[in-house]
N, CA, C, O and the ligand as a Tripos MOL2 file, in Angstrom:
@<TRIPOS>MOLECULE
protein
  313   311    79     0     0
PROTEIN
NO_CHARGES

@<TRIPOS>ATOM
      1 N           2.7940   -4.1570  -18.9340 N.3       1 MET1
      2 CA          2.3200   -2.9330  -18.3420 C.3       1 MET1
      3 C           1.5410   -3.4150  -16.9060 C.2       1 MET1
      4 O           0.6320   -4.2440  -16.9620 O.2       1 MET1
      5 N           1.9830   -2.8190  -15.6130 N.am      2 PRO2
      6 CA          1.2870   -3.2360  -14.6050 C.3       2 PRO2
      7 C           0.0360   -2.5180  -14.5130 C.2       2 PRO2
      8 O          -0.2150   -1.5380  -15.2140 O.2       2 PRO2
      9 N          -0.7990   -3.0370  -13.5950 N.am      3 LEU3
     10 CA         -2.2920   -2.4400  -13.5240 C.3       3 LEU3
     11 C          -2.3140   -1.9710  -12.2890 C.2       3 LEU3
     12 O          -1.8530   -2.6460  -11.3680 O.2       3 LEU3
     13 N          -2.8180   -0.8240  -12.1030 N.am      4 TYR4
     14 CA         -2.8270    0.1130  -11.0180 C.3       4 TYR4
     15 C          -4.3380    0.3020  -10.7120 C.2       4 TYR4
     16 O          -5.1940    0.1630  -11.5860 O.2       4 TYR4
     17 N          -4.6180    0.6250   -9.4290 N.am      5 GLU5
     18 CA         -5.9050    0.8690   -8.9250 C.3       5 GLU5
     19 C          -6.0760    2.3810   -8.5760 C.2       5 GLU5
     20 O          -5.3070    2.8840   -7.7570 O.2       5 GLU5
     21 N          -6.9600    3.0520   -9.1090 N.am      6 TYR6
     22 CA         -6.9780    4.4670   -8.6370 C.3       6 TYR6
     23 C          -8.4530    4.7360   -7.8990 C.2       6 TYR6
     24 O          -9.4740    4.0820   -8.1130 O.2       6 TYR6
     25 N          -8.3310    5.7080   -7.1000 N.am      7 ILE7
     26 CA         -9.8130    6.0830   -6.5540 C.3       7 ILE7
     27 C          -9.8590    7.8150   -6.7810 C.2       7 ILE7
     28 O          -8.9560    8.6310   -6.5920 O.2       7 ILE7
     29 N         -11.1250    8.0060   -7.2080 N.am      8 CYS8
     30 CA        -11.2530    9.6030   -7.4130 C.3       8 CYS8
     31 C         -12.0060   10.0350   -6.2200 C.2       8 CYS8
     32 O         -12.9650    9.4170   -5.7570 O.2       8 CYS8
     33 N         -11.4420   11.3000   -5.6750 N.am      9 ASP9
     34 CA        -11.9180   12.0100   -4.6340 C.3       9 ASP9
     35 C         -13.2840   12.4750   -4.8220 C.2       9 ASP9
     36 O         -14.2170   12.4260   -4.0200 O.2       9 ASP9
     37 N         -13.2570   12.9380   -6.0170 N.am     10 ALA10
     38 CA        -14.6480   13.8140   -6.3120 C.3      10 ALA10
     39 C         -15.8320   12.9940   -6.0010 C.2      10 ALA10
     40 O         -16.7010   13.2640   -5.1720 O.2      10 ALA10
     41 N         -15.7470   11.7350   -6.9320 N.am     11 CYS11
     42 CA        -17.1890   11.0350   -6.8740 C.3      11 CYS11
     43 C         -16.9110    9.7070   -5.9530 C.2      11 CYS11
     44 O         -17.8500    9.1650   -5.3700 O.2      11 CYS11
     45 N         -15.6840    9.2550   -5.8610 N.am     12 GLY12
     46 CA        -15.5410    8.1950   -4.8590 C.3      12 GLY12
     47 C         -15.3980    6.8440   -5.7570 C.2      12 GLY12
     48 O         -15.2740    5.7810   -5.1470 O.2      12 GLY12
     49 N         -15.4070    6.8400   -6.8260 N.am     13 CYS13
     50 CA        -15.4010    5.6170   -7.5400 C.3      13 CYS13
     51 C         -13.8360    5.2830   -7.6960 C.2      13 CYS13
     52 O         -12.8830    6.0510   -7.5600 O.2      13 CYS13
     53 N         -13.8490    3.7810   -8.0530 N.am     14 ARG14
     54 CA        -12.4350    3.2720   -8.1080 C.3      14 ARG14
     55 C         -12.3840    2.6810   -9.4310 C.2      14 ARG14
     56 O         -13.3410    2.0830   -9.9230 O.2      14 ARG14
     57 N         -11.3080    2.8440   -9.9850 N.am     15 PHE15
     58 CA        -11.0670    2.1580  -11.5200 C.3      15 PHE15
     59 C          -9.6620    1.7450  -11.6600 C.2      15 PHE15
     60 O          -8.8250    2.1130  -10.8360 O.2      15 PHE15
     61 N          -9.3660    1.0090  -12.6520 N.am     16 GLU16
     62 CA         -7.9550    0.4870  -12.9260 C.3      16 GLU16
     63 C          -7.4140    0.9680  -14.2040 C.2      16 GLU16
     64 O          -8.0780    1.3010  -15.1850 O.2      16 GLU16
     65 N          -6.1680    0.9690  -14.0880 N.am     17 LEU17
     66 CA         -5.5170    1.4130  -15.4080 C.3      17 LEU17
     67 C          -4.2260    0.7800  -15.6690 C.2      17 LEU17
     68 O          -3.4100    0.6510  -14.7560 O.2      17 LEU17
     69 N          -3.9900    0.3810  -16.8480 N.am     18 LEU18
     70 CA         -2.7750   -0.1320  -17.1320 C.3      18 LEU18
     71 C          -1.9260    1.1750  -17.4110 C.2      18 LEU18
     72 O          -2.3810    2.0850  -18.1040 O.2      18 LEU18
     73 N          -0.6580    1.2210  -16.8310 N.am     19 ARG19
     74 CA          0.2340    2.3420  -16.9670 C.3      19 ARG19
     75 C           1.4430    1.9270  -16.8720 C.2      19 ARG19
     76 O           1.5920    0.8990  -16.2120 O.2      19 ARG19
     77 N           2.5740    2.5160  -17.4310 N.am     20 SER20
     78 CA          4.0560    2.2360  -17.3720 C.3      20 SER20
     79 C           4.0320    2.6580  -15.7420 C.2      20 SER20
     80 O           3.2100    3.2710  -15.0610 O.2      20 SER20
     81 N           5.4140    1.9950  -15.4280 N.am     21 PHE21
     82 CA          5.6050    2.0910  -13.8130 C.3      21 PHE21
     83 C           6.0730    3.7780  -13.6310 C.2      21 PHE21
     84 O           5.7840    4.3900  -12.6030 O.2      21 PHE21
     85 N           6.7320    4.3390  -14.6260 N.am     22 SER22
     86 CA          7.2790    5.4830  -14.4240 C.3      22 SER22
     87 C           5.8810    6.6070  -14.3600 C.2      22 SER22
     88 O           5.8970    7.6310  -13.6770 O.2      22 SER22
     89 N           4.8620    6.2260  -15.1060 N.am     23 LYS23
     90 CA          3.6830    7.1510  -14.7410 C.3      23 LYS23
     91 C           2.6320    6.7120  -13.7820 C.2      23 LYS23
     92 O           1.5030    7.2040  -13.7980 O.2      23 LYS23
     93 N           3.0070    5.7760  -12.9370 N.am     24 ALA24
     94 CA          1.9730    5.2960  -12.0860 C.3      24 ALA24
     95 C           1.3710    6.3180  -11.2350 C.2      24 ALA24
     96 O           0.1690    6.3860  -10.9770 O.2      24 ALA24
     97 N           2.5030    7.3030  -10.7110 N.am     25 ASP25
     98 CA          1.9360    8.1510   -9.8240 C.3      25 ASP25
     99 C           1.5730    9.5740  -10.2850 C.2      25 ASP25
    100 O           1.2760   10.4520   -9.4750 O.2      25 ASP25
    101 N           1.6060    9.7550  -11.4990 N.am     26 GLU26
    102 CA          1.0120   10.8670  -12.2390 C.3      26 GLU26
    103 C          -0.4460   10.8840  -11.8460 C.2      26 GLU26
    104 O          -1.0100    9.8290  -11.5570 O.2      26 GLU26
    105 N          -1.1300   12.1420  -11.8250 N.am     27 PRO27
    106 CA         -2.6010   12.3200  -11.6690 C.3      27 PRO27
    107 C          -3.2070   11.7030  -12.8360 C.2      27 PRO27
    108 O          -2.6440   11.5280  -13.9170 O.2      27 PRO27
    109 N          -4.5410   11.3490  -12.4980 N.am     28 VAL28
    110 CA         -5.2670   10.6260  -13.6420 C.3      28 VAL28
    111 C          -6.7030   11.4130  -13.6140 C.2      28 VAL28
    112 O          -7.2110   11.9710  -12.6410 O.2      28 VAL28
    113 N          -7.1490   11.3200  -14.7690 N.am     29 THR29
    114 CA         -8.5170   11.8750  -14.7990 C.3      29 THR29
    115 C          -9.5930   10.9700  -14.6200 C.2      29 THR29
    116 O          -9.5990   10.0800  -15.4710 O.2      29 THR29
    117 N         -10.5850   10.9090  -13.7120 N.am     30 CYS30
    118 CA        -11.4860   10.1010  -13.3190 C.3      30 CYS30
    119 C         -12.5110    9.9440  -14.8460 C.2      30 CYS30
    120 O         -13.1460   10.8460  -15.3930 O.2      30 CYS30
    121 N         -12.4080    8.6350  -15.2240 N.am     31 PRO31
    122 CA        -13.2580    8.3710  -16.6040 C.3      31 PRO31
    123 C         -14.7320    8.6110  -16.1570 C.2      31 PRO31
    124 O         -15.5760    8.7940  -17.0340 O.2      31 PRO31
    125 N         -15.0690    8.6190  -14.9120 N.am     32 LYS32
    126 CA        -16.5400    8.7550  -14.5660 C.3      32 LYS32
    127 C         -17.0920   10.2130  -14.6180 C.2      32 LYS32
    128 O         -17.9830   10.5900  -15.3790 O.2      32 LYS32
    129 N         -16.4210   10.9980  -13.6780 N.am     33 CYS33
    130 CA        -16.7850   12.2440  -13.6090 C.3      33 CYS33
    131 C         -15.8730   13.4270  -14.0910 C.2      33 CYS33
    132 O         -16.1440   14.6240  -13.9950 O.2      33 CYS33
    133 N         -14.6630   12.8280  -14.6640 N.am     34 GLU34
    134 CA        -13.6360   13.5990  -15.4770 C.3      34 GLU34
    135 C         -13.0240   14.7620  -14.5130 C.2      34 GLU34
    136 O         -12.6630   15.8640  -14.9260 O.2      34 GLU34
    137 N         -12.9730   14.3660  -13.2800 N.am     35 ALA35
    138 CA        -12.2710   15.0680  -12.1040 C.3      35 ALA35
    139 C         -10.9220   14.6450  -12.4800 C.2      35 ALA35
    140 O         -10.6510   13.5520  -12.9780 O.2      35 ALA35
    141 N          -9.9580   15.7350  -12.1660 N.am     36 PRO36
    142 CA         -8.3760   15.5010  -12.4390 C.3      36 PRO36
    143 C          -7.7300   14.9820  -11.2850 C.2      36 PRO36
    144 O          -6.5160   14.8110  -11.3900 O.2      36 PRO36
    145 N          -8.2740   14.6940  -10.2090 N.am     37 GLY37
    146 CA         -7.3410   14.4200   -9.0770 C.3      37 GLY37
    147 C          -7.4390   13.0540   -8.6680 C.2      37 GLY37
    148 O          -7.3090   12.8830   -7.4560 O.2      37 GLY37
    149 N          -7.6260   12.0810   -9.3370 N.am     38 ALA38
    150 CA         -7.8360   10.8010   -8.9190 C.3      38 ALA38
    151 C          -6.2530   10.2700   -8.5610 C.2      38 ALA38
    152 O          -5.2830   10.6040   -9.2400 O.2      38 ALA38
    153 N          -6.1850    9.4850   -7.5080 N.am     39 ARG39
    154 CA         -4.9560    9.3150   -6.8800 C.3      39 ARG39
    155 C          -4.9060    7.7020   -6.9630 C.2      39 ARG39
    156 O          -5.9270    7.0170   -7.0330 O.2      39 ARG39
    157 N          -3.5970    7.1810   -6.9450 N.am     40 ARG40
    158 CA         -3.1770    5.8290   -7.0150 C.3      40 ARG40
    159 C          -3.6760    5.0890   -5.4120 C.2      40 ARG40
    160 O          -3.5220    5.6800   -4.3440 O.2      40 ARG40
    161 N          -4.0850    4.1570   -5.5000 N.am     41 LEU41
    162 CA         -4.2990    3.2700   -4.3660 C.3      41 LEU41
    163 C          -3.0700    2.1800   -4.3130 C.2      41 LEU41
    164 O          -2.7290    1.4690   -5.2590 O.2      41 LEU41
    165 N          -2.5260    2.1980   -3.1090 N.am     42 LEU42
    166 CA         -1.5590    1.1110   -2.8550 C.3      42 LEU42
    167 C          -2.2060   -0.1480   -2.8220 C.2      42 LEU42
    168 O          -3.4000   -0.1330   -2.5250 O.2      42 LEU42
    169 N          -1.6260   -1.3140   -3.0820 N.am     43 SER43
    170 CA         -2.1870   -2.3190   -3.0450 C.3      43 SER43
    171 C          -1.7360   -2.8820   -1.3700 C.2      43 SER43
    172 O          -0.6990   -2.5420   -0.8000 O.2      43 SER43
    173 N          -2.6870   -3.7150   -0.8490 N.am     44 THR44
    174 CA         -2.2470   -4.1480    0.4270 C.3      44 THR44
    175 C          -1.2470   -4.5780    0.5140 C.2      44 THR44
    176 O          -0.7270   -4.2890    1.5920 O.2      44 THR44
    177 N          -0.4720   -5.3510   -0.3050 N.am     45 PHE45
    178 CA          0.7620   -6.0080   -0.1450 C.3      45 PHE45
    179 C           1.7060   -4.8600   -0.1860 C.2      45 PHE45
    180 O           2.5600   -4.8790    0.7020 O.2      45 PHE45
    181 N           1.7410   -3.8590   -1.0270 N.am     46 ALA46
    182 CA          2.7350   -2.9060   -1.1550 C.3      46 ALA46
    183 C           2.9150   -2.0160    0.2400 C.2      46 ALA46
    184 O           3.9630   -1.5770    0.7130 O.2      46 ALA46
    185 N           1.5750   -1.8920    0.7430 N.am     47 ALA47
    186 CA          1.5390   -1.0220    2.0000 C.3      47 ALA47
    187 C           1.9800   -1.7160    3.1900 C.2      47 ALA47
    188 O           2.4050   -1.0210    4.1130 O.2      47 ALA47
    189 N           1.9440   -3.1210    3.3340 N.am     48 LEU48
    190 CA          2.2400   -3.8970    4.2590 C.3      48 LEU48
    191 C           3.9890   -3.7470    4.2500 C.2      48 LEU48
    192 O           4.6230   -3.4570    5.2640 O.2      48 LEU48
    193 N           4.4870   -3.9510    3.1800 N.am     49 SER49
    194 CA          5.9670   -4.1260    3.1400 C.3      49 SER49
    195 C           6.6460   -2.7220    2.9970 C.2      49 SER49
    196 O           7.8520   -2.5670    2.8070 O.2      49 SER49
    197 N           5.8220   -1.8260    3.0990 N.am     50 LYS50
    198 CA          6.7860   -0.4090    3.1430 C.3      50 LYS50
    199 C           6.6490    0.0440    4.5350 C.2      50 LYS50
    200 O           7.6660    0.3460    5.1600 O.2      50 LYS50
    201 N           5.3750    0.1260    5.1290 N.am     51 GLY51
    202 CA          5.6440    0.5990    6.6960 C.3      51 GLY51
    203 C           5.8420    1.9940    6.7260 C.2      51 GLY51
    204 O           6.7950    2.3660    7.4110 O.2      51 GLY51
    205 N           5.1830    2.8510    6.1560 N.am     52 SER52
    206 CA          5.6170    4.3280    5.9490 C.3      52 SER52
    207 C           5.5440    5.1320    7.1500 C.2      52 SER52
    208 O           6.3810    6.0290    7.2530 O.2      52 SER52
    209 N           4.6740    4.9710    8.1030 N.am     53 ASP53
    210 CA          4.6620    5.7430    9.3680 C.3      53 ASP53
    211 C           5.5470    5.5010   10.2280 C.2      53 ASP53
    212 O           5.7600    6.3430   11.1000 O.2      53 ASP53
    213 N           6.3260    4.2120   10.1880 N.am     54 GLY54
    214 CA          7.3730    4.0120   11.1290 C.3      54 GLY54
    215 C           6.6340    3.2850   12.3590 C.2      54 GLY54
    216 O           7.2090    2.9740   13.4030 O.2      54 GLY54
    217 N           5.2100    3.0500   12.0690 N.am     55 THR55
    218 CA          4.7500    2.2630   13.4730 C.3      55 THR55
    219 C           4.7560    0.8620   13.1350 C.2      55 THR55
    220 O           4.0060    0.1360   13.7870 O.2      55 THR55
    221 N           5.5050    0.3290   12.1880 N.am     56 THR56
    222 CA          5.5130   -0.9890   11.8820 C.3      56 THR56
    223 C           6.1230   -1.8240   13.0650 C.2      56 THR56
    224 O           7.2130   -1.5170   13.5470 O.2      56 THR56
    225 N           5.4220   -2.8350   13.4920 N.am     57 THR57
    226 CA          6.2870   -3.6940   14.2760 C.3      57 THR57
    227 C           6.9570   -4.8850   13.5440 C.2      57 THR57
    228 O           6.4470   -5.6550   12.7300 O.2      57 THR57
    229 N           8.0760   -4.8570   13.9710 N.am     58 SER58
    230 CA          9.0610   -5.7360   13.0690 C.3      58 SER58
    231 C           8.6390   -7.2130   13.4430 C.2      58 SER58
    232 O           8.5630   -7.6860   14.5770 O.2      58 SER58
    233 N           8.3980   -7.7940   12.3190 N.am     59 VAL59
    234 CA          7.8700   -9.3300   12.4980 C.3      59 VAL59
    235 C           9.3510  -10.1500   12.1780 C.2      59 VAL59
    236 O           9.4400  -11.2460   12.7300 O.2      59 VAL59
    237 N          10.1300   -9.8600   11.6160 N.am     60 ALA60
    238 CA         11.1780  -10.6180   11.4970 C.3      60 ALA60
    239 C          12.6140   -9.8520   11.9130 C.2      60 ALA60
    240 O          12.9570   -8.7540   11.4740 O.2      60 ALA60
    241 N          13.1880  -10.4750   12.6270 N.am     61 GLY61
    242 CA         14.5980   -9.7440   13.2310 C.3      61 GLY61
    243 C          14.3330   -8.8230   14.2730 C.2      61 GLY61
    244 O          15.2760   -8.0580   14.4730 O.2      61 GLY61
    245 N          13.2730   -8.6460   15.0520 N.am     62 GLY62
    246 CA         13.0490   -7.7460   15.8390 C.3      62 GLY62
    247 C          13.6470   -8.2820   17.2100 C.2      62 GLY62
    248 O          13.7270   -9.5030   17.3450 O.2      62 GLY62
    249 N          14.0630   -7.4650   18.2150 N.am     63 SER63
    250 CA         14.6700   -7.8340   19.4100 C.3      63 SER63
    251 C          13.3920   -8.3890   20.3580 C.2      63 SER63
    252 O          13.7870   -9.2310   21.1650 O.2      63 SER63
    253 N          12.4290   -8.2010   20.4140 N.am     64 SER64
    254 CA         11.2190   -8.7090   21.3310 C.3      64 SER64
    255 C          10.3430   -9.5240   20.2850 C.2      64 SER64
    256 O          10.3080   -9.3010   19.0750 O.2      64 SER64
    257 N           9.7410  -10.3680   20.8720 N.am     65 CYS65
    258 CA          8.7210  -11.2460   20.2370 C.3      65 CYS65
    259 C           7.2320  -10.5830   20.4820 C.2      65 CYS65
    260 O           6.7860  -10.3080   21.5960 O.2      65 CYS65
    261 N           6.6070  -10.3960   19.3420 N.am     66 ALA66
    262 CA          5.1450   -9.7930   19.6310 C.3      66 ALA66
    263 C           4.2690  -10.8040   20.0890 C.2      66 ALA66
    264 O           3.3140  -10.4270   20.7660 O.2      66 ALA66
    265 N           4.4190  -12.2090   19.8210 N.am     67 SER67
    266 CA          3.4920  -13.0430   20.2250 C.3      67 SER67
    267 C           3.6970  -13.7160   21.5690 C.2      67 SER67
    268 O           2.7520  -14.3210   22.0760 O.2      67 SER67
    269 N           4.9140  -13.6460   22.1990 N.am     68 CYS68
    270 CA          5.0350  -14.3400   23.3630 C.3      68 CYS68
    271 C           5.7620  -13.2960   24.2870 C.2      68 CYS68
    272 O           5.7750  -13.5390   25.4940 O.2      68 CYS68
    273 N           6.3410  -12.2090   23.8440 N.am     69 ALA69
    274 CA          6.8070  -10.8810   24.7820 C.3      69 ALA69
    275 C           7.9550  -11.4760   25.3320 C.2      69 ALA69
    276 O           8.2930  -10.9780   26.4060 O.2      69 ALA69
    277 N           8.7750  -12.5530   24.8420 N.am     70 ALA70
    278 CA         10.0290  -12.7630   25.3920 C.3      70 ALA70
    279 C          11.1000  -11.9910   24.5260 C.2      70 ALA70
    280 O          10.9010  -11.7310   23.3390 O.2      70 ALA70
    281 N          12.2960  -11.6300   25.2310 N.am     71 THR71
    282 CA         13.3670  -10.7300   24.8040 C.3      71 THR71
    283 C          13.7740  -11.2520   23.3610 C.2      71 THR71
    284 O          13.8760  -10.6070   22.3180 O.2      71 THR71
    285 N          14.0090  -12.8190   23.6340 N.am     72 SER72
    286 CA         14.5700  -13.6540   22.5640 C.3      72 SER72
    287 C          13.9070  -14.7980   22.5080 C.2      72 SER72
    288 O          13.9620  -15.6920   23.3520 O.2      72 SER72
    289 N          13.0660  -14.7910   21.2000 N.am     73 CYS73
    290 CA         12.2960  -15.8900   21.1620 C.3      73 CYS73
    291 C          12.5180  -16.7060   19.7550 C.2      73 CYS73
    292 O          12.3800  -16.1320   18.6740 O.2      73 CYS73
    293 N          12.8460  -17.9860   19.8500 N.am     74 ALA74
    294 CA         13.0430  -18.7850   18.2360 C.3      74 ALA74
    295 C          11.9420  -19.6240   18.1810 C.2      74 ALA74
    296 O          11.7370  -20.1530   17.0880 O.2      74 ALA74
    297 N          11.1250  -19.8960   19.1580 N.am     75 GLY75
    298 CA         10.1770  -20.8240   19.1960 C.3      75 GLY75
    299 C           8.8980  -20.4100   18.3310 C.2      75 GLY75
    300 O           8.3000  -21.1790   17.5780 O.2      75 GLY75
    301 N           8.6360  -19.3220   18.5170 N.am     76 CYS76
    302 CA          7.2170  -18.8100   17.8260 C.3      76 CYS76
    303 C           7.4660  -17.6200   16.7580 C.2      76 CYS76
    304 O           6.6730  -16.7560   16.3850 O.2      76 CYS76
    305 N           8.5240  -17.7930   16.4620 N.am     77 LYS77
    306 CA          8.5750  -16.8010   15.2460 C.3      77 LYS77
    307 C           8.3000  -17.3040   13.9750 C.2      77 LYS77
    308 O           9.0870  -18.1060   13.4730 O.2      77 LYS77
    309 N           7.2130  -16.9200   13.3350 N.am     78 ARG78
    310 CA          6.4800  -17.3700   12.2030 C.3      78 ARG78
    311 C           6.4230  -18.7080   12.0500 C.2      78 ARG78
    312 O           5.8110  -19.1950   11.0990 O.2      78 ARG78
    313 ZN        -14.7830   10.6110  -10.5260 Zn       79 ZN79
@<TRIPOS>BOND
     1     1     2 1
     2     2     3 1
     3     3     4 2
     4     3     5 am
     5     5     6 1
     6     6     7 1
     7     7     8 2
     8     7     9 am
     9     9    10 1
    10    10    11 1
    11    11    12 2
    12    11    13 am
    13    13    14 1
    14    14    15 1
    15    15    16 2
    16    15    17 am
    17    17    18 1
    18    18    19 1
    19    19    20 2
    20    19    21 am
    21    21    22 1
    22    22    23 1
    23    23    24 2
    24    23    25 am
    25    25    26 1
    26    26    27 1
    27    27    28 2
    28    27    29 am
    29    29    30 1
    30    30    31 1
    31    31    32 2
    32    31    33 am
    33    33    34 1
    34    34    35 1
    35    35    36 2
    36    35    37 am
    37    37    38 1
    38    38    39 1
    39    39    40 2
    40    39    41 am
    41    41    42 1
    42    42    43 1
    43    43    44 2
    44    43    45 am
    45    45    46 1
    46    46    47 1
    47    47    48 2
    48    47    49 am
    49    49    50 1
    50    50    51 1
    51    51    52 2
    52    51    53 am
    53    53    54 1
    54    54    55 1
    55    55    56 2
    56    55    57 am
    57    57    58 1
    58    58    59 1
    59    59    60 2
    60    59    61 am
    61    61    62 1
    62    62    63 1
    63    63    64 2
    64    63    65 am
    65    65    66 1
    66    66    67 1
    67    67    68 2
    68    67    69 am
    69    69    70 1
    70    70    71 1
    71    71    72 2
    72    71    73 am
    73    73    74 1
    74    74    75 1
    75    75    76 2
    76    75    77 am
    77    77    78 1
    78    78    79 1
    79    79    80 2
    80    79    81 am
    81    81    82 1
    82    82    83 1
    83    83    84 2
    84    83    85 am
    85    85    86 1
    86    86    87 1
    87    87    88 2
    88    87    89 am
    89    89    90 1
    90    90    91 1
    91    91    92 2
    92    91    93 am
    93    93    94 1
    94    94    95 1
    95    95    96 2
    96    95    97 am
    97    97    98 1
    98    98    99 1
    99    99   100 2
   100    99   101 am
   101   101   102 1
   102   102   103 1
   103   103   104 2
   104   103   105 am
   105   105   106 1
   106   106   107 1
   107   107   108 2
   108   107   109 am
   109   109   110 1
   110   110   111 1
   111   111   112 2
   112   111   113 am
   113   113   114 1
   114   114   115 1
   115   115   116 2
   116   115   117 am
   117   117   118 1
   118   118   119 1
   119   119   120 2
   120   119   121 am
   121   121   122 1
   122   122   123 1
   123   123   124 2
   124   123   125 am
   125   125   126 1
   126   126   127 1
   127   127   128 2
   128   127   129 am
   129   129   130 1
   130   130   131 1
   131   131   132 2
   132   131   133 am
   133   133   134 1
   134   134   135 1
   135   135   136 2
   136   135   137 am
   137   137   138 1
   138   138   139 1
   139   139   140 2
   140   139   141 am
   141   141   142 1
   142   142   143 1
   143   143   144 2
   144   143   145 am
   145   145   146 1
   146   146   147 1
   147   147   148 2
   148   147   149 am
   149   149   150 1
   150   150   151 1
   151   151   152 2
   152   151   153 am
   153   153   154 1
   154   154   155 1
   155   155   156 2
   156   155   157 am
   157   157   158 1
   158   158   159 1
   159   159   160 2
   160   159   161 am
   161   161   162 1
   162   162   163 1
   163   163   164 2
   164   163   165 am
   165   165   166 1
   166   166   167 1
   167   167   168 2
   168   167   169 am
   169   169   170 1
   170   170   171 1
   171   171   172 2
   172   171   173 am
   173   173   174 1
   174   174   175 1
   175   175   176 2
   176   175   177 am
   177   177   178 1
   178   178   179 1
   179   179   180 2
   180   179   181 am
   181   181   182 1
   182   182   183 1
   183   183   184 2
   184   183   185 am
   185   185   186 1
   186   186   187 1
   187   187   188 2
   188   187   189 am
   189   189   190 1
   190   190   191 1
   191   191   192 2
   192   191   193 am
   193   193   194 1
   194   194   195 1
   195   195   196 2
   196   195   197 am
   197   197   198 1
   198   198   199 1
   199   199   200 2
   200   199   201 am
   201   201   202 1
   202   202   203 1
   203   203   204 2
   204   203   205 am
   205   205   206 1
   206   206   207 1
   207   207   208 2
   208   207   209 am
   209   209   210 1
   210   210   211 1
   211   211   212 2
   212   211   213 am
   213   213   214 1
   214   214   215 1
   215   215   216 2
   216   215   217 am
   217   217   218 1
   218   218   219 1
   219   219   220 2
   220   219   221 am
   221   221   222 1
   222   222   223 1
   223   223   224 2
   224   223   225 am
   225   225   226 1
   226   226   227 1
   227   227   228 2
   228   227   229 am
   229   229   230 1
   230   230   231 1
   231   231   232 2
   232   231   233 am
   233   233   234 1
   234   234   235 1
   235   235   236 2
   236   235   237 am
   237   237   238 1
   238   238   239 1
   239   239   240 2
   240   239   241 am
   241   241   242 1
   242   242   243 1
   243   243   244 2
   244   243   245 am
   245   245   246 1
   246   246   247 1
   247   247   248 2
   248   247   249 am
   249   249   250 1
   250   250   251 1
   251   251   252 2
   252   251   253 am
   253   253   254 1
   254   254   255 1
   255   255   256 2
   256   255   257 am
   257   257   258 1
   258   258   259 1
   259   259   260 2
   260   259   261 am
   261   261   262 1
   262   262   263 1
   263   263   264 2
   264   263   265 am
   265   265   266 1
   266   266   267 1
   267   267   268 2
   268   267   269 am
   269   269   270 1
   270   270   271 1
   271   271   272 2
   272   271   273 am
   273   273   274 1
   274   274   275 1
   275   275   276 2
   276   275   277 am
   277   277   278 1
   278   278   279 1
   279   279   280 2
   280   279   281 am
   281   281   282 1
   282   282   283 1
   283   283   284 2
   284   283   285 am
   285   285   286 1
   286   286   287 1
   287   287   288 2
   288   287   289 am
   289   289   290 1
   290   290   291 1
   291   291   292 2
   292   291   293 am
   293   293   294 1
   294   294   295 1
   295   295   296 2
   296   295   297 am
   297   297   298 1
   298   298   299 1
   299   299   300 2
   300   299   301 am
   301   301   302 1
   302   302   303 1
   303   303   304 2
   304   303   305 am
   305   305   306 1
   306   306   307 1
   307   307   308 2
   308   307   309 am
   309   309   310 1
   310   310   311 1
   311   311   312 2
@<TRIPOS>SUBSTRUCTURE
     1 MET1         2 RESIDUE 1 A MET
     2 PRO2         6 RESIDUE 1 A PRO
     3 LEU3        10 RESIDUE 1 A LEU
     4 TYR4        14 RESIDUE 1 A TYR
     5 GLU5        18 RESIDUE 1 A GLU
     6 TYR6        22 RESIDUE 1 A TYR
     7 ILE7        26 RESIDUE 1 A ILE
     8 CYS8        30 RESIDUE 1 A CYS
     9 ASP9        34 RESIDUE 1 A ASP
    10 ALA10       38 RESIDUE 1 A ALA
    11 CYS11       42 RESIDUE 1 A CYS
    12 GLY12       46 RESIDUE 1 A GLY
    13 CYS13       50 RESIDUE 1 A CYS
    14 ARG14       54 RESIDUE 1 A ARG
    15 PHE15       58 RESIDUE 1 A PHE
    16 GLU16       62 RESIDUE 1 A GLU
    17 LEU17       66 RESIDUE 1 A LEU
    18 LEU18       70 RESIDUE 1 A LEU
    19 ARG19       74 RESIDUE 1 A ARG
    20 SER20       78 RESIDUE 1 A SER
    21 PHE21       82 RESIDUE 1 A PHE
    22 SER22       86 RESIDUE 1 A SER
    23 LYS23       90 RESIDUE 1 A LYS
    24 ALA24       94 RESIDUE 1 A ALA
    25 ASP25       98 RESIDUE 1 A ASP
    26 GLU26      102 RESIDUE 1 A GLU
    27 PRO27      106 RESIDUE 1 A PRO
    28 VAL28      110 RESIDUE 1 A VAL
    29 THR29      114 RESIDUE 1 A THR
    30 CYS30      118 RESIDUE 1 A CYS
    31 PRO31      122 RESIDUE 1 A PRO
    32 LYS32      126 RESIDUE 1 A LYS
    33 CYS33      130 RESIDUE 1 A CYS
    34 GLU34      134 RESIDUE 1 A GLU
    35 ALA35      138 RESIDUE 1 A ALA
    36 PRO36      142 RESIDUE 1 A PRO
    37 GLY37      146 RESIDUE 1 A GLY
    38 ALA38      150 RESIDUE 1 A ALA
    39 ARG39      154 RESIDUE 1 A ARG
    40 ARG40      158 RESIDUE 1 A ARG
    41 LEU41      162 RESIDUE 1 A LEU
    42 LEU42      166 RESIDUE 1 A LEU
    43 SER43      170 RESIDUE 1 A SER
    44 THR44      174 RESIDUE 1 A THR
    45 PHE45      178 RESIDUE 1 A PHE
    46 ALA46      182 RESIDUE 1 A ALA
    47 ALA47      186 RESIDUE 1 A ALA
    48 LEU48      190 RESIDUE 1 A LEU
    49 SER49      194 RESIDUE 1 A SER
    50 LYS50      198 RESIDUE 1 A LYS
    51 GLY51      202 RESIDUE 1 A GLY
    52 SER52      206 RESIDUE 1 A SER
    53 ASP53      210 RESIDUE 1 A ASP
    54 GLY54      214 RESIDUE 1 A GLY
    55 THR55      218 RESIDUE 1 A THR
    56 THR56      222 RESIDUE 1 A THR
    57 THR57      226 RESIDUE 1 A THR
    58 SER58      230 RESIDUE 1 A SER
    59 VAL59      234 RESIDUE 1 A VAL
    60 ALA60      238 RESIDUE 1 A ALA
    61 GLY61      242 RESIDUE 1 A GLY
    62 GLY62      246 RESIDUE 1 A GLY
    63 SER63      250 RESIDUE 1 A SER
    64 SER64      254 RESIDUE 1 A SER
    65 CYS65      258 RESIDUE 1 A CYS
    66 ALA66      262 RESIDUE 1 A ALA
    67 SER67      266 RESIDUE 1 A SER
    68 CYS68      270 RESIDUE 1 A CYS
    69 ALA69      274 RESIDUE 1 A ALA
    70 ALA70      278 RESIDUE 1 A ALA
    71 THR71      282 RESIDUE 1 A THR
    72 SER72      286 RESIDUE 1 A SER
    73 CYS73      290 RESIDUE 1 A CYS
    74 ALA74      294 RESIDUE 1 A ALA
    75 GLY75      298 RESIDUE 1 A GLY
    76 CYS76      302 RESIDUE 1 A CYS
    77 LYS77      306 RESIDUE 1 A LYS
    78 ARG78      310 RESIDUE 1 A ARG
    79 ZN79       313 GROUP 0 **** ****
């Protein structure tokens, strides 16, 4: 089972739980203050690959290069 990290809005504590993937997004009760609204934290890795707000600047396959501002750049891509 994967390990997920949760944060409690009520007391601000973070804790980790082993949960099955299908239950990962279900609400959790905080083990410290027993408030029911703890939410799952996305790992940095998952947040990076998701790009949920559409503000992501494409690193691979974009039409312009972020590091040299050329329209087509093969030299400085990663
Ligand atoms: Zn709490």
